[in-house]
N, C-alpha and C positions, 0 to 999 in steps of 0.2 A: 793084352792081346797086340796080337801083330801090328796086323793090317789097319791104325782109326781113323777112320776120320777130325773124329772129335780133340778140337783143337778150339788151344782158349782162347775168344775173343780180344778182335784186336780196338786196342784204346785208341775210344773216337777222339778227337780232336778239331785244330778251329783253322783247317790247312785247304775248306770246301771250295771257293775260288783256286789255289793253284794245282787243288788235283781234276777240277773241271774243266779247266782249261787244259793239262793234262789231257785229259782222255776227249780231246776236244771237240766238248761242246760249246753251243754258246748260251750264252743265261737261261733263251728259249727255247735252248737242247734242254736242258741242265729241267726244264721245271716241267715241257711235256716226258717226259722222261719221268722225272717219279710223280706225275701226279700232279704237279697242283699247281697253282697256278704262277705267272709272273714272278710278279711284288713278292710273296710268300717263299720263292724259289728268295731274290735276292735279300729279303733277312733271312735267310735261315745263310747261304755269305757272308750279308754285313757286322754281322752280331759279332763277338767273341767268346763266347755265347760258348760251348760246347755241346751245353745237352742239344741241343739244335734238332740232331742228327741222327736219329736211331742211329740201329749197331747196324740191325737193317743196310740203312739208305747208307752208309759209313762203306759197309764191305763194297756191298754195290759195289760206289764212287772209287773203289779205292781197281775193283776191279776192268773196267770200265778203261783208265786210267790205264791201266799193266802193274800197277805198286801193288797189291795184296803182296803178305808174309811166304803167304800160303799157299798159295792156287792165282792160275791163271786162264783169264777163257778165249778158248782152239776156239775155231771156224769148228764145224761138223762137215762130213764129208756128205757132199753132193754126190748123191746115188740115179 
């Protein structure tokens, strides 16, 4: 299959704070973006456990930070 968009998932790591900062988000902004309470986001950021972010949450954070290894966000054309 030539142009397959299916790729291996990016392994979730515990660099949540670093990625949030790279994405230009405050803790409050990240909590709002991911539909979490501020306390829930702070817990995800403070723990050394890798599994506190889901695969989808981690990959979205990578995209927002411009660090996803396979994809990048591009602005839509304004019509």
